[in-house]
C-alpha positions as CSV (number, residue, x, y, z in Angstrom):
1,X,15.5,-0.5,5.0
2,X,13.0,-1.7,7.3
3,X,14.0,-2.2,10.3
4,X,11.7,-5.3,10.6
5,X,12.7,-8.8,10.5
6,X,10.7,-11.8,8.9
7,X,7.8,-11.9,6.6
8,X,5.6,-8.9,7.2
9,X,1.8,-8.4,7.1
10,X,-0.3,-5.8,6.2
11,X,-3.8,-4.9,6.4
12,X,-6.0,-2.0,5.8
13,X,-9.2,-0.5,6.2
14,X,-11.1,2.5,4.0
15,X,-8.1,4.9,2.4
16,X,-6.1,3.0,4.5
17,X,-7.2,-0.8,3.1
18,X,-6.3,1.2,-0.6
19,X,-2.7,2.6,0.7
20,X,-2.3,-1.2,2.1
21,X,-3.2,-2.7,-1.6
22,X,-0.8,0.2,-3.5
23,X,2.3,-0.8,-1.3
24,X,1.6,-4.4,-1.3
25,X,1.6,-4.8,-5.5
26,X,3.8,-2.3,-5.8
27,X,6.4,-4.0,-3.6
28,X,6.0,-7.6,-3.1
29,X,8.9,-8.4,-1.8
30,X,7.8,-6.6,1.3
31,X,5.3,-8.5,2.2
32,X,4.1,-11.9,2.5
33,X,0.6,-11.4,2.8
34,X,-2.5,-7.8,2.2
35,X,-5.6,-7.5,3.7
36,X,-8.1,-5.0,2.0
37,X,-11.0,-4.5,4.4
38,X,-13.4,-2.4,2.0
39,X,-10.9,-0.1,-0.1
40,X,-11.9,3.4,-0.8
41,X,-10.6,5.6,-2.9
42,X,-11.8,8.7,-4.8
43,X,-9.8,7.7,-7.9
44,X,-9.5,4.7,-10.3
45,X,-6.9,2.1,-9.3
46,X,-4.1,1.8,-12.0
47,X,-1.6,-0.2,-11.7
48,X,-1.7,-0.9,-15.4
49,X,2.9,0.4,-15.0
50,X,3.6,-2.4,-12.3
51,X,4.8,-5.1,-14.0
52,X,4.9,-8.5,-12.7
53,X,7.8,-9.9,-10.6
54,X,8.2,-13.7,-8.8
55,X,7.4,-11.7,-5.7
56,X,4.1,-11.7,-6.6
57,X,3.5,-15.0,-6.9
58,X,4.2,-15.3,-3.0
59,X,1.7,-12.6,-1.9
60,X,-1.1,-13.4,-0.4
61,X,-4.2,-10.6,-1.4
62,X,-7.5,-11.3,0.5
63,X,-10.3,-8.7,-0.8
64,X,-12.8,-7.8,1.2
65,X,-16.1,-5.6,1.9
66,X,-19.8,-5.4,2.3
67,X,-21.7,-6.5,-0.5
68,X,-24.5,-3.8,0.5
69,X,-21.7,-1.4,0.8
70,X,-21.1,1.6,-1.6
71,X,-20.7,0.7,-5.4
72,X,-17.2,2.7,-5.6
73,X,-16.0,0.4,-2.7
74,X,-17.0,-2.8,-4.3
75,X,-15.6,-1.3,-7.5
76,X,-12.3,-0.3,-5.5
77,X,-12.3,-4.1,-3.9
78,X,-12.6,-5.5,-6.9
79,X,-10.0,-3.3,-9.0
80,X,-7.3,-4.7,-6.5
81,X,-8.0,-8.1,-6.5
82,X,-8.3,-8.1,-10.2
83,X,-4.9,-6.6,-10.2
84,X,-3.5,-8.8,-7.7
85,X,-4.7,-11.8,-10.4
86,X,-2.9,-10.2,-13.1
87,X,0.0,-10.1,-11.5
88,X,0.2,-13.3,-9.8
89,X,-0.9,-12.5,-6.6
90,X,-2.6,-14.9,-4.7
91,X,-5.5,-13.6,-4.3
92,X,-9.4,-14.1,-2.9
93,X,-12.0,-12.1,-3.0
94,X,-14.9,-11.8,-0.8
95,X,-18.5,-9.5,-1.0
96,X,-20.3,-10.6,2.1
97,X,-23.8,-10.8,1.6
98,X,-26.7,-9.5,3.3
99,X,-24.0,-6.5,4.9
100,X,-24.3,-3.1,4.1
101,X,-22.5,-1.0,6.5
102,X,-18.8,0.5,5.6
103,X,-17.0,-1.2,8.7
104,X,-15.1,-4.3,9.8
105,X,-16.8,-7.9,9.2
106,X,-18.7,-9.7,11.9
107,X,-16.5,-12.0,11.2
108,X,-13.2,-9.9,11.1
109,X,-11.5,-12.1,13.7
110,X,-11.6,-15.6,12.5
111,X,-10.7,-13.6,8.7
112,X,-8.0,-12.1,10.2
113,X,-6.5,-14.7,12.1
114,X,-6.8,-17.5,9.1
115,X,-5.6,-14.9,6.7
116,X,-2.7,-14.2,9.6
117,X,-1.8,-17.8,9.2
118,X,-2.0,-18.5,6.1
119,X,0.6,-16.2,4.8
120,X,2.8,-16.5,7.3
121,X,2.3,-20.7,6.4
122,X,3.5,-20.1,2.8
123,X,6.2,-16.9,3.6
124,X,8.2,-20.0,6.2
125,X,10.7,-21.6,4.6
126,X,10.6,-25.3,3.8
127,X,12.4,-27.6,5.9
128,X,14.0,-30.4,4.8
C-alpha cells in the first residue's frame, strides 16, 4: 500500500524513464500522469501482455526525446507512446527538432509544469 494520498505523478529520464513507463502502463490505477524523457533501455519494450483497463483512459502519458539522439532512444520513446495508445492512455509524443543530446530539453520546466497541471486537472474529481 502506498502511503501517498491523491493522484500520483511519475516521471523519469533515460533508464528512469523506461522504469516510469513500465510502472505507469502496468499499474495505471496508481498514477494520474507519467512523463518519459528520453526513455532508454537495452531491451525491446514489451507490453503486449498488458491488457487495457478503464484506468488507462485516465492516464496522461507524455513521451519526449531529442529527435537527433541515439536511434534506439527515439525508437524506445515511440514504443512507449504506441503502447500507451494501444492501451487507451492519453498520449503525446514529442521529438524535439534540432536537439541531439541525451539531456533534459531546454524547455523542461515549461514542459514539466504543463504536464503536471494537465495530469492533476484530469485526475481532479468533477465538481457539481
